[in-house]
Gaussian input, Z-matrix of N, CA and C with variables (Angstrom, degrees):
# hf/3-21g

backbone

0 1
 N
 C     1     B1
 C     2     B2     1     A1
 N     3     B3     2     A2     1     D1
 C     4     B4     3     A3     2     D2
 C     5     B5     4     A4     3     D3
 N     6     B6     5     A5     4     D4
 C     7     B7     6     A6     5     D5
 C     8     B8     7     A7     6     D6
 N     9     B9     8     A8     7     D7
 C    10    B10     9     A9     8     D8
 C    11    B11    10    A10     9     D9
 N    12    B12    11    A11    10    D10
 C    13    B13    12    A12    11    D11
 C    14    B14    13    A13    12    D12
 N    15    B15    14    A14    13    D13
 C    16    B16    15    A15    14    D14
 C    17    B17    16    A16    15    D15
 N    18    B18    17    A17    16    D16
 C    19    B19    18    A18    17    D17
 C    20    B20    19    A19    18    D18
 N    21    B21    20    A20    19    D19
 C    22    B22    21    A21    20    D20
 C    23    B23    22    A22    21    D21
 N    24    B24    23    A23    22    D22
 C    25    B25    24    A24    23    D23
 C    26    B26    25    A25    24    D24
 N    27    B27    26    A26    25    D25
 C    28    B28    27    A27    26    D26
 C    29    B29    28    A28    27    D27
 N    30    B30    29    A29    28    D28
 C    31    B31    30    A30    29    D29
 C    32    B32    31    A31    30    D30
 N    33    B33    32    A32    31    D31
 C    34    B34    33    A33    32    D32
 C    35    B35    34    A34    33    D33
 N    36    B36    35    A35    34    D34
 C    37    B37    36    A36    35    D35
 C    38    B38    37    A37    36    D36
 N    39    B39    38    A38    37    D37
 C    40    B40    39    A39    38    D38
 C    41    B41    40    A40    39    D39
 N    42    B42    41    A41    40    D40
 C    43    B43    42    A42    41    D41
 C    44    B44    43    A43    42    D42
 N    45    B45    44    A44    43    D43
 C    46    B46    45    A45    44    D44
 C    47    B47    46    A46    45    D45
 N    48    B48    47    A47    46    D46
 C    49    B49    48    A48    47    D47
 C    50    B50    49    A49    48    D48
 N    51    B51    50    A50    49    D49
 C    52    B52    51    A51    50    D50
 C    53    B53    52    A52    51    D51
 N    54    B54    53    A53    52    D52
 C    55    B55    54    A54    53    D53
 C    56    B56    55    A55    54    D54
 N    57    B57    56    A56    55    D55
 C    58    B58    57    A57    56    D56
 C    59    B59    58    A58    57    D57
 N    60    B60    59    A59    58    D58
 C    61    B61    60    A60    59    D59
 C    62    B62    61    A61    60    D60
 N    63    B63    62    A62    61    D61
 C    64    B64    63    A63    62    D62
 C    65    B65    64    A64    63    D63
 N    66    B66    65    A65    64    D64
 C    67    B67    66    A66    65    D65
 C    68    B68    67    A67    66    D66
 N    69    B69    68    A68    67    D67
 C    70    B70    69    A69    68    D68
 C    71    B71    70    A70    69    D69
 N    72    B72    71    A71    70    D70
 C    73    B73    72    A72    71    D71
 C    74    B74    73    A73    72    D72
 N    75    B75    74    A74    73    D73
 C    76    B76    75    A75    74    D74
 C    77    B77    76    A76    75    D75
 N    78    B78    77    A77    76    D76
 C    79    B79    78    A78    77    D77
 C    80    B80    79    A79    78    D78
 N    81    B81    80    A80    79    D79
 C    82    B82    81    A81    80    D80
 C    83    B83    82    A82    81    D81
 N    84    B84    83    A83    82    D82
 C    85    B85    84    A84    83    D83
 C    86    B86    85    A85    84    D84
 N    87    B87    86    A86    85    D85
 C    88    B88    87    A87    86    D86
 C    89    B89    88    A88    87    D87
 N    90    B90    89    A89    88    D88
 C    91    B91    90    A90    89    D89
 C    92    B92    91    A91    90    D90
 N    93    B93    92    A92    91    D91
 C    94    B94    93    A93    92    D92
 C    95    B95    94    A94    93    D93
 N    96    B96    95    A95    94    D94
 C    97    B97    96    A96    95    D95
 C    98    B98    97    A97    96    D96
 N    99    B99    98    A98    97    D97
 C   100   B100    99    A99    98    D98
 C   101   B101   100   A100    99    D99
 N   102   B102   101   A101   100   D100
 C   103   B103   102   A102   101   D101
 C   104   B104   103   A103   102   D102
 N   105   B105   104   A104   103   D103
 C   106   B106   105   A105   104   D104
 C   107   B107   106   A106   105   D105
 N   108   B108   107   A107   106   D106
 C   109   B109   108   A108   107   D107
 C   110   B110   109   A109   108   D108
 N   111   B111   110   A110   109   D109
 C   112   B112   111   A111   110   D110
 C   113   B113   112   A112   111   D111
 N   114   B114   113   A113   112   D112
 C   115   B115   114   A114   113   D113
 C   116   B116   115   A115   114   D114
 N   117   B117   116   A116   115   D115
 C   118   B118   117   A117   116   D116
 C   119   B119   118   A118   117   D117
 N   120   B120   119   A119   118   D118
 C   121   B121   120   A120   119   D119
 C   122   B122   121   A121   120   D120
 N   123   B123   122   A122   121   D121
 C   124   B124   123   A123   122   D122
 C   125   B125   124   A124   123   D123
 N   126   B126   125   A125   124   D124
 C   127   B127   126   A126   125   D125
 C   128   B128   127   A127   126   D126
 N   129   B129   128   A128   127   D127
 C   130   B130   129   A129   128   D128
 C   131   B131   130   A130   129   D129
 N   132   B132   131   A131   130   D130
 C   133   B133   132   A132   131   D131
 C   134   B134   133   A133   132   D132
 N   135   B135   134   A134   133   D133
 C   136   B136   135   A135   134   D134
 C   137   B137   136   A136   135   D135
 N   138   B138   137   A137   136   D136
 C   139   B139   138   A138   137   D137
 C   140   B140   139   A139   138   D138
 N   141   B141   140   A140   139   D139
 C   142   B142   141   A141   140   D140
 C   143   B143   142   A142   141   D141
 N   144   B144   143   A143   142   D142
 C   145   B145   144   A144   143   D143
 C   146   B146   145   A145   144   D144
 N   147   B147   146   A146   145   D145
 C   148   B148   147   A147   146   D146
 C   149   B149   148   A148   147   D147
 N   150   B150   149   A149   148   D148
 C   151   B151   150   A150   149   D149
 C   152   B152   151   A151   150   D150
 N   153   B153   152   A152   151   D151
 C   154   B154   153   A153   152   D152
 C   155   B155   154   A154   153   D153
 N   156   B156   155   A155   154   D154
 C   157   B157   156   A156   155   D155
 C   158   B158   157   A157   156   D156
 N   159   B159   158   A158   157   D157
 C   160   B160   159   A159   158   D158
 C   161   B161   160   A160   159   D159
 N   162   B162   161   A161   160   D160
 C   163   B163   162   A162   161   D161
 C   164   B164   163   A163   162   D162
 N   165   B165   164   A164   163   D163
 C   166   B166   165   A165   164   D164
 C   167   B167   166   A166   165   D165
 N   168   B168   167   A167   166   D166
 C   169   B169   168   A168   167   D167
 C   170   B170   169   A169   168   D168
 N   171   B171   170   A170   169   D169
 C   172   B172   171   A171   170   D170
 C   173   B173   172   A172   171   D171
 N   174   B174   173   A173   172   D172
 C   175   B175   174   A174   173   D173
 C   176   B176   175   A175   174   D174
 N   177   B177   176   A176   175   D175
 C   178   B178   177   A177   176   D176
 C   179   B179   178   A178   177   D177
 N   180   B180   179   A179   178   D178
 C   181   B181   180   A180   179   D179
 C   182   B182   181   A181   180   D180
 N   183   B183   182   A182   181   D181
 C   184   B184   183   A183   182   D182
 C   185   B185   184   A184   183   D183
 N   186   B186   185   A185   184   D184
 C   187   B187   186   A186   185   D185
 C   188   B188   187   A187   186   D186
 N   189   B189   188   A188   187   D187
 C   190   B190   189   A189   188   D188
 C   191   B191   190   A190   189   D189
 N   192   B192   191   A191   190   D190
 C   193   B193   192   A192   191   D191
 C   194   B194   193   A193   192   D192
 N   195   B195   194   A194   193   D193
 C   196   B196   195   A195   194   D194
 C   197   B197   196   A196   195   D195
 N   198   B198   197   A197   196   D196
 C   199   B199   198   A198   197   D197
 C   200   B200   199   A199   198   D198
 N   201   B201   200   A200   199   D199
 C   202   B202   201   A201   200   D200
 C   203   B203   202   A202   201   D201
 N   204   B204   203   A203   202   D202
 C   205   B205   204   A204   203   D203
 C   206   B206   205   A205   204   D204
 N   207   B207   206   A206   205   D205
 C   208   B208   207   A207   206   D206
 C   209   B209   208   A208   207   D207
 N   210   B210   209   A209   208   D208
 C   211   B211   210   A210   209   D209
 C   212   B212   211   A211   210   D210
 N   213   B213   212   A212   211   D211
 C   214   B214   213   A213   212   D212
 C   215   B215   214   A214   213   D213
 N   216   B216   215   A215   214   D214
 C   217   B217   216   A216   215   D215
 C   218   B218   217   A217   216   D216
 N   219   B219   218   A218   217   D217
 C   220   B220   219   A219   218   D218
 C   221   B221   220   A220   219   D219
 N   222   B222   221   A221   220   D220
 C   223   B223   222   A222   221   D221
 C   224   B224   223   A223   222   D222
 N   225   B225   224   A224   223   D223
 C   226   B226   225   A225   224   D224
 C   227   B227   226   A226   225   D225
 N   228   B228   227   A227   226   D226
 C   229   B229   228   A228   227   D227
 C   230   B230   229   A229   228   D228
 N   231   B231   230   A230   229   D229
 C   232   B232   231   A231   230   D230
 C   233   B233   232   A232   231   D231
 N   234   B234   233   A233   232   D232
 C   235   B235   234   A234   233   D233
 C   236   B236   235   A235   234   D234
 N   237   B237   236   A236   235   D235
 C   238   B238   237   A237   236   D236
 C   239   B239   238   A238   237   D237
 N   240   B240   239   A239   238   D238
 C   241   B241   240   A240   239   D239
 C   242   B242   241   A241   240   D240
 N   243   B243   242   A242   241   D241
 C   244   B244   243   A243   242   D242
 C   245   B245   244   A244   243   D243
 N   246   B246   245   A245   244   D244
 C   247   B247   246   A246   245   D245
 C   248   B248   247   A247   246   D246
 N   249   B249   248   A248   247   D247
 C   250   B250   249   A249   248   D248
 C   251   B251   250   A250   249   D249
 N   252   B252   251   A251   250   D250
 C   253   B253   252   A252   251   D251
 C   254   B254   253   A253   252   D252
 N   255   B255   254   A254   253   D253
 C   256   B256   255   A255   254   D254
 C   257   B257   256   A256   255   D255
 N   258   B258   257   A257   256   D256
 C   259   B259   258   A258   257   D257
 C   260   B260   259   A259   258   D258
 N   261   B261   260   A260   259   D259
 C   262   B262   261   A261   260   D260
 C   263   B263   262   A262   261   D261
 N   264   B264   263   A263   262   D262
 C   265   B265   264   A264   263   D263
 C   266   B266   265   A265   264   D264
 N   267   B267   266   A266   265   D265
 C   268   B268   267   A267   266   D266
 C   269   B269   268   A268   267   D267
 N   270   B270   269   A269   268   D268
 C   271   B271   270   A270   269   D269
 C   272   B272   271   A271   270   D270
 N   273   B273   272   A272   271   D271
 C   274   B274   273   A273   272   D272
 C   275   B275   274   A274   273   D273
 N   276   B276   275   A275   274   D274
 C   277   B277   276   A276   275   D275
 C   278   B278   277   A277   276   D276
 N   279   B279   278   A278   277   D277
 C   280   B280   279   A279   278   D278
 C   281   B281   280   A280   279   D279
 N   282   B282   281   A281   280   D280
 C   283   B283   282   A282   281   D281
 C   284   B284   283   A283   282   D282
 N   285   B285   284   A284   283   D283
 C   286   B286   285   A285   284   D284
 C   287   B287   286   A286   285   D285
 N   288   B288   287   A287   286   D286
 C   289   B289   288   A288   287   D287
 C   290   B290   289   A289   288   D288
 N   291   B291   290   A290   289   D289
 C   292   B292   291   A291   290   D290
 C   293   B293   292   A292   291   D291
 N   294   B294   293   A293   292   D292
 C   295   B295   294   A294   293   D293
 C   296   B296   295   A295   294   D294
 N   297   B297   296   A296   295   D295
 C   298   B298   297   A297   296   D296
 C   299   B299   298   A298   297   D297
 N   300   B300   299   A299   298   D298
 C   301   B301   300   A300   299   D299
 C   302   B302   301   A301   300   D300
 N   303   B303   302   A302   301   D301
 C   304   B304   303   A303   302   D302
 C   305   B305   304   A304   303   D303
 N   306   B306   305   A305   304   D304
 C   307   B307   306   A306   305   D305
 C   308   B308   307   A307   306   D306

   B1=1.4541
   B2=1.5288
   B3=1.3125
   B4=1.4571
   B5=1.5285
   B6=1.3236
   B7=1.4612
   B8=1.5133
   B9=1.3295
   B10=1.4534
   B11=1.5181
   B12=1.3371
   B13=1.4519
   B14=1.5231
   B15=1.3291
   B16=1.4540
   B17=1.5212
   B18=1.3287
   B19=1.4639
   B20=1.5220
   B21=1.3231
   B22=1.4571
   B23=1.5152
   B24=1.3162
   B25=1.4628
   B26=1.5254
   B27=1.3334
   B28=1.4652
   B29=1.5222
   B30=1.3236
   B31=1.4659
   B32=1.5333
   B33=1.3022
   B34=1.4783
   B35=1.5238
   B36=1.3245
   B37=1.4679
   B38=1.5296
   B39=1.3261
   B40=1.4703
   B41=1.5286
   B42=1.3259
   B43=1.4651
   B44=1.5282
   B45=1.3332
   B46=1.4634
   B47=1.5271
   B48=1.3207
   B49=1.4564
   B50=1.5161
   B51=1.3302
   B52=1.4655
   B53=1.5198
   B54=1.3311
   B55=1.4628
   B56=1.5281
   B57=1.3080
   B58=1.4606
   B59=1.5256
   B60=1.3296
   B61=1.4719
   B62=1.5283
   B63=1.3300
   B64=1.4643
   B65=1.5291
   B66=1.3323
   B67=1.4694
   B68=1.5320
   B69=1.3190
   B70=1.4640
   B71=1.5328
   B72=1.3388
   B73=1.4659
   B74=1.5298
   B75=1.3455
   B76=1.4659
   B77=1.5254
   B78=1.3458
   B79=1.4567
   B80=1.5110
   B81=1.3257
   B82=1.4650
   B83=1.5267
   B84=1.3231
   B85=1.4642
   B86=1.5285
   B87=1.3243
   B88=1.4607
   B89=1.5237
   B90=1.3410
   B91=1.4635
   B92=1.5282
   B93=1.3388
   B94=1.4649
   B95=1.5225
   B96=1.3255
   B97=1.4590
   B98=1.5221
   B99=1.3290
   B100=1.4570
   B101=1.5184
   B102=1.3307
   B103=1.4587
   B104=1.5209
   B105=1.3320
   B106=1.4603
   B107=1.5309
   B108=1.3383
   B109=1.4717
   B110=1.5207
   B111=1.3283
   B112=1.4520
   B113=1.5202
   B114=1.3210
   B115=1.4639
   B116=1.5233
   B117=1.3183
   B118=1.4603
   B119=1.5352
   B120=1.3229
   B121=1.4636
   B122=1.5233
   B123=1.3286
   B124=1.4493
   B125=1.5179
   B126=1.3397
   B127=1.4651
   B128=1.5239
   B129=1.3211
   B130=1.4590
   B131=1.5254
   B132=1.3335
   B133=1.4601
   B134=1.5305
   B135=1.3336
   B136=1.4571
   B137=1.5204
   B138=1.3220
   B139=1.4573
   B140=1.5161
   B141=1.3077
   B142=1.4509
   B143=1.5116
   B144=1.3212
   B145=1.4555
   B146=1.5183
   B147=1.3307
   B148=1.4548
   B149=1.5220
   B150=1.3117
   B151=1.4519
   B152=1.5203
   B153=1.3235
   B154=1.4546
   B155=1.5198
   B156=1.3151
   B157=1.4595
   B158=1.5229
   B159=1.3031
   B160=1.4654
   B161=1.5192
   B162=1.3220
   B163=1.4552
   B164=1.5138
   B165=1.3231
   B166=1.4669
   B167=1.5282
   B168=1.3185
   B169=1.4555
   B170=1.5319
   B171=1.3280
   B172=1.4639
   B173=1.5227
   B174=1.3343
   B175=1.4620
   B176=1.5269
   B177=1.3172
   B178=1.4736
   B179=1.5190
   B180=1.3209
   B181=1.4598
   B182=1.5223
   B183=1.3196
   B184=1.4627
   B185=1.5202
   B186=1.3232
   B187=1.4666
   B188=1.5239
   B189=1.3246
   B190=1.4629
   B191=1.5266
   B192=1.3274
   B193=1.4640
   B194=1.5251
   B195=1.3186
   B196=1.4618
   B197=1.5259
   B198=1.3177
   B199=1.4589
   B200=1.5191
   B201=1.3389
   B202=1.4680
   B203=1.5246
   B204=1.3160
   B205=1.4645
   B206=1.5236
   B207=1.3232
   B208=1.4593
   B209=1.5183
   B210=1.3098
   B211=1.4630
   B212=1.5119
   B213=1.3437
   B214=1.4605
   B215=1.5199
   B216=1.3281
   B217=1.4665
   B218=1.5202
   B219=1.3413
   B220=1.4654
   B221=1.5358
   B222=1.3172
   B223=1.4605
   B224=1.5165
   B225=1.3244
   B226=1.4535
   B227=1.5125
   B228=1.3127
   B229=1.4630
   B230=1.5275
   B231=1.3212
   B232=1.4605
   B233=1.5132
   B234=1.3267
   B235=1.4617
   B236=1.5194
   B237=1.3167
   B238=1.4630
   B239=1.5169
   B240=1.3181
   B241=1.4580
   B242=1.5152
   B243=1.3318
   B244=1.4651
   B245=1.5268
   B246=1.3224
   B247=1.4582
   B248=1.5127
   B249=1.3057
   B250=1.4616
   B251=1.5153
   B252=1.3124
   B253=1.4562
   B254=1.5124
   B255=1.3132
   B256=1.4551
   B257=1.5042
   B258=1.3074
   B259=1.4557
   B260=1.5191
   B261=1.3155
   B262=1.4572
   B263=1.5214
   B264=1.3074
   B265=1.4619
   B266=1.5081
   B267=1.3216
   B268=1.4511
   B269=1.5275
   B270=1.3214
   B271=1.4595
   B272=1.5242
   B273=1.3296
   B274=1.4544
   B275=1.5101
   B276=1.3086
   B277=1.4590
   B278=1.5147
   B279=1.3226
   B280=1.4455
   B281=1.5147
   B282=1.3160
   B283=1.4575
   B284=1.5181
   B285=1.3234
   B286=1.4552
   B287=1.5108
   B288=1.2944
   B289=1.4538
   B290=1.5194
   B291=1.3056
   B292=1.4507
   B293=1.5155
   B294=1.2964
   B295=1.4599
   B296=1.5208
   B297=1.2896
   B298=1.4532
   B299=1.5249
   B300=1.2861
   B301=1.4743
   B302=1.5266
   B303=1.3016
   B304=1.4743
   B305=1.5167
   B306=1.2962
   B307=1.4715
   B308=1.4756
   A1=109.17
   A2=117.15
   A3=122.44
   A4=109.97
   A5=116.25
   A6=122.38
   A7=109.59
   A8=115.26
   A9=120.13
   A10=109.60
   A11=115.79
   A12=122.23
   A13=110.47
   A14=115.57
   A15=122.66
   A16=105.90
   A17=117.33
   A18=121.92
   A19=107.58
   A20=116.10
   A21=121.44
   A22=112.56
   A23=115.60
   A24=125.78
   A25=111.86
   A26=115.23
   A27=120.24
   A28=110.44
   A29=117.36
   A30=119.30
   A31=108.53
   A32=117.47
   A33=121.72
   A34=112.69
   A35=117.07
   A36=120.49
   A37=113.89
   A38=118.75
   A39=121.72
   A40=110.89
   A41=115.67
   A42=121.57
   A43=109.64
   A44=115.46
   A45=120.98
   A46=110.29
   A47=116.67
   A48=121.71
   A49=113.06
   A50=116.62
   A51=120.33
   A52=111.31
   A53=116.86
   A54=120.99
   A55=109.77
   A56=116.78
   A57=121.72
   A58=111.02
   A59=116.76
   A60=121.52
   A61=111.59
   A62=116.46
   A63=121.28
   A64=110.53
   A65=116.80
   A66=121.37
   A67=109.88
   A68=116.63
   A69=121.52
   A70=111.01
   A71=116.79
   A72=120.96
   A73=112.00
   A74=116.02
   A75=120.18
   A76=111.42
   A77=116.77
   A78=120.62
   A79=116.10
   A80=117.35
   A81=120.99
   A82=110.24
   A83=115.66
   A84=120.12
   A85=108.79
   A86=115.63
   A87=122.81
   A88=110.52
   A89=116.09
   A90=121.17
   A91=109.39
   A92=116.85
   A93=120.75
   A94=109.87
   A95=115.39
   A96=121.97
   A97=107.76
   A98=116.26
   A99=120.96
   A100=110.04
   A101=115.99
   A102=121.98
   A103=106.21
   A104=117.16
   A105=121.81
   A106=110.17
   A107=115.02
   A108=121.83
   A109=110.21
   A110=116.02
   A111=122.78
   A112=108.84
   A113=117.38
   A114=120.92
   A115=112.93
   A116=116.29
   A117=119.91
   A118=112.50
   A119=116.75
   A120=119.88
   A121=113.25
   A122=117.19
   A123=120.91
   A124=113.53
   A125=117.26
   A126=121.40
   A127=110.55
   A128=115.32
   A129=120.60
   A130=110.11
   A131=115.52
   A132=120.29
   A133=111.41
   A134=116.94
   A135=120.22
   A136=114.45
   A137=116.96
   A138=119.64
   A139=109.88
   A140=115.48
   A141=120.01
   A142=111.00
   A143=115.28
   A144=121.99
   A145=108.78
   A146=114.69
   A147=121.34
   A148=107.40
   A149=115.66
   A150=120.32
   A151=106.79
   A152=115.44
   A153=120.75
   A154=109.56
   A155=115.69
   A156=121.20
   A157=109.92
   A158=114.90
   A159=122.26
   A160=110.20
   A161=116.16
   A162=120.76
   A163=114.83
   A164=118.48
   A165=120.72
   A166=108.95
   A167=117.29
   A168=123.19
   A169=109.33
   A170=116.49
   A171=120.36
   A172=111.61
   A173=117.99
   A174=119.67
   A175=110.83
   A176=116.75
   A177=120.53
   A178=110.23
   A179=116.50
   A180=120.72
   A181=110.87
   A182=116.62
   A183=120.81
   A184=110.47
   A185=116.54
   A186=120.69
   A187=111.61
   A188=117.09
   A189=120.89
   A190=112.80
   A191=117.13
   A192=120.79
   A193=114.47
   A194=118.37
   A195=121.15
   A196=109.75
   A197=116.48
   A198=122.07
   A199=114.49
   A200=117.41
   A201=120.37
   A202=109.30
   A203=116.72
   A204=121.15
   A205=111.29
   A206=114.69
   A207=122.65
   A208=106.27
   A209=116.68
   A210=120.30
   A211=112.56
   A212=116.43
   A213=120.30
   A214=114.74
   A215=117.74
   A216=120.94
   A217=110.04
   A218=117.83
   A219=120.38
   A220=109.84
   A221=115.99
   A222=120.49
   A223=112.02
   A224=114.62
   A225=122.53
   A226=105.97
   A227=117.38
   A228=121.25
   A229=108.77
   A230=115.54
   A231=123.08
   A232=108.94
   A233=115.78
   A234=118.74
   A235=107.12
   A236=116.60
   A237=120.60
   A238=109.17
   A239=116.23
   A240=121.77
   A241=108.70
   A242=117.27
   A243=119.23
   A244=110.22
   A245=115.86
   A246=119.40
   A247=109.45
   A248=115.40
   A249=120.64
   A250=109.70
   A251=115.12
   A252=120.48
   A253=108.86
   A254=116.14
   A255=120.32
   A256=113.51
   A257=117.61
   A258=121.55
   A259=109.71
   A260=115.12
   A261=119.23
   A262=113.01
   A263=117.95
   A264=119.74
   A265=111.06
   A266=115.53
   A267=119.73
   A268=112.21
   A269=115.89
   A270=123.66
   A271=113.09
   A272=117.30
   A273=120.94
   A274=114.01
   A275=117.53
   A276=120.14
   A277=112.98
   A278=118.39
   A279=119.88
   A280=112.30
   A281=117.28
   A282=120.67
   A283=114.30
   A284=117.63
   A285=120.75
   A286=109.57
   A287=115.57
   A288=120.76
   A289=107.70
   A290=115.51
   A291=120.55
   A292=108.49
   A293=117.09
   A294=120.77
   A295=110.42
   A296=114.77
   A297=121.23
   A298=108.54
   A299=115.54
   A300=119.80
   A301=109.13
   A302=114.69
   A303=118.98
   A304=107.94
   A305=116.31
   A306=119.86
   A307=111.75
   D1=136.96
   D2=-179.21
   D3=-72.81
   D4=152.73
   D5=179.64
   D6=-100.15
   D7=144.78
   D8=-179.06
   D9=-117.05
   D10=133.26
   D11=-179.89
   D12=-112.95
   D13=144.19
   D14=169.45
   D15=-93.31
   D16=131.73
   D17=178.22
   D18=-123.58
   D19=113.24
   D20=-177.63
   D21=-111.08
   D22=168.45
   D23=-179.49
   D24=65.99
   D25=34.60
   D26=177.23
   D27=-73.56
   D28=144.18
   D29=171.14
   D30=-61.28
   D31=144.99
   D32=-176.36
   D33=-63.34
   D34=-19.42
   D35=-176.38
   D36=-90.47
   D37=-5.32
   D38=-175.82
   D39=-72.02
   D40=134.69
   D41=178.53
   D42=-98.79
   D43=170.71
   D44=176.45
   D45=-56.29
   D46=-45.99
   D47=-178.66
   D48=-63.54
   D49=-40.84
   D50=178.76
   D51=-65.70
   D52=-38.51
   D53=177.06
   D54=-64.46
   D55=-45.60
   D56=178.26
   D57=-59.96
   D58=-45.55
   D59=179.77
   D60=-61.70
   D61=-40.17
   D62=-179.87
   D63=-61.59
   D64=-45.40
   D65=-179.50
   D66=-67.18
   D67=-40.80
   D68=179.03
   D69=-62.97
   D70=-43.23
   D71=179.43
   D72=-65.09
   D73=-23.17
   D74=176.93
   D75=-80.02
   D76=-4.42
   D77=174.65
   D78=103.30
   D79=14.75
   D80=-179.26
   D81=-116.37
   D82=141.91
   D83=177.79
   D84=-84.53
   D85=133.52
   D86=-175.39
   D87=-110.07
   D88=130.80
   D89=174.00
   D90=-86.87
   D91=-40.11
   D92=178.18
   D93=-160.71
   D94=155.59
   D95=176.57
   D96=-140.64
   D97=135.96
   D98=-177.42
   D99=-140.46
   D100=119.57
   D101=173.29
   D102=-89.77
   D103=130.84
   D104=-176.96
   D105=-84.26
   D106=133.59
   D107=-178.76
   D108=-119.54
   D109=150.62
   D110=175.22
   D111=-67.06
   D112=131.62
   D113=-177.49
   D114=-65.94
   D115=-32.57
   D116=-176.71
   D117=-81.51
   D118=-44.79
   D119=-173.87
   D120=-99.11
   D121=-21.60
   D122=-177.08
   D123=80.46
   D124=-0.32
   D125=-179.53
   D126=-79.44
   D127=149.72
   D128=177.10
   D129=-62.81
   D130=143.38
   D131=176.16
   D132=-90.67
   D133=-0.73
   D134=176.37
   D135=86.77
   D136=13.08
   D137=175.15
   D138=-147.71
   D139=166.12
   D140=-179.90
   D141=-161.98
   D142=-175.33
   D143=-178.30
   D144=-132.47
   D145=140.95
   D146=177.83
   D147=-124.76
   D148=126.41
   D149=174.48
   D150=-99.19
   D151=119.72
   D152=179.93
   D153=-78.79
   D154=151.40
   D155=178.69
   D156=-65.64
   D157=157.71
   D158=178.78
   D159=-52.15
   D160=133.06
   D161=177.79
   D162=93.22
   D163=-13.07
   D164=178.43
   D165=-78.23
   D166=143.89
   D167=-178.26
   D168=-93.10
   D169=116.92
   D170=-177.22
   D171=-68.09
   D172=-32.28
   D173=179.02
   D174=-66.92
   D175=-40.77
   D176=177.12
   D177=-63.85
   D178=-42.93
   D179=179.59
   D180=-64.21
   D181=-42.48
   D182=179.77
   D183=-61.03
   D184=-47.21
   D185=-179.60
   D186=-64.15
   D187=-39.65
   D188=-177.74
   D189=-73.35
   D190=-34.55
   D191=-171.79
   D192=-96.20
   D193=-27.60
   D194=-177.30
   D195=-61.65
   D196=124.68
   D197=-179.42
   D198=90.96
   D199=-11.74
   D200=176.89
   D201=-67.02
   D202=146.08
   D203=-177.64
   D204=-90.95
   D205=135.06
   D206=172.15
   D207=-130.88
   D208=119.39
   D209=-177.79
   D210=61.60
   D211=31.61
   D212=178.57
   D213=81.71
   D214=5.11
   D215=-178.85
   D216=-117.93
   D217=132.22
   D218=178.00
   D219=-73.81
   D220=126.25
   D221=-176.91
   D222=-80.34
   D223=149.63
   D224=170.53
   D225=-106.99
   D226=117.82
   D227=-176.56
   D228=-124.34
   D229=125.84
   D230=178.11
   D231=-138.88
   D232=163.87
   D233=170.45
   D234=-67.76
   D235=134.24
   D236=-179.91
   D237=-69.37
   D238=141.54
   D239=176.76
   D240=-98.80
   D241=147.87
   D242=177.31
   D243=-63.16
   D244=148.82
   D245=177.78
   D246=-66.46
   D247=146.33
   D248=179.28
   D249=-79.32
   D250=141.59
   D251=175.58
   D252=-109.95
   D253=160.50
   D254=178.04
   D255=76.61
   D256=29.45
   D257=178.57
   D258=-58.26
   D259=142.02
   D260=-176.92
   D261=-90.50
   D262=10.14
   D263=177.48
   D264=120.48
   D265=-167.63
   D266=-176.84
   D267=-60.18
   D268=119.20
   D269=175.82
   D270=52.83
   D271=32.31
   D272=175.36
   D273=69.83
   D274=24.90
   D275=-175.94
   D276=-85.12
   D277=10.12
   D278=179.93
   D279=78.69
   D280=12.11
   D281=178.07
   D282=89.46
   D283=-5.48
   D284=-179.80
   D285=-97.48
   D286=136.40
   D287=178.39
   D288=-115.09
   D289=124.08
   D290=179.47
   D291=-76.45
   D292=123.58
   D293=-178.47
   D294=-110.22
   D295=142.53
   D296=179.93
   D297=-89.78
   D298=134.59
   D299=177.12
   D300=-98.47
   D301=129.46
   D302=174.50
   D303=-85.85
   D304=131.69
   D305=-178.07
   D306=-107.77

């Protein structure tokens, strides 16, 4: 099974291909790379995910890449965690949104 990494503190201008190239140049084979963008504005959110090719060690990649600079910014690299299911709504508020009444 391929390993997935979270890559944070990306420069806003980095593309999927540039992220993939950066990881490849560090000596790791990449299956896919995805920079996350805001759905409304299309701007980068400054983080992304890299799926390493089969057989690559995510711990080695994390140790080698964490703190490395890309575009002048030190990256934060961790093993990606699975998304949580069963969310209770916006910011864990139990699904209720407090609304302000104008008087």
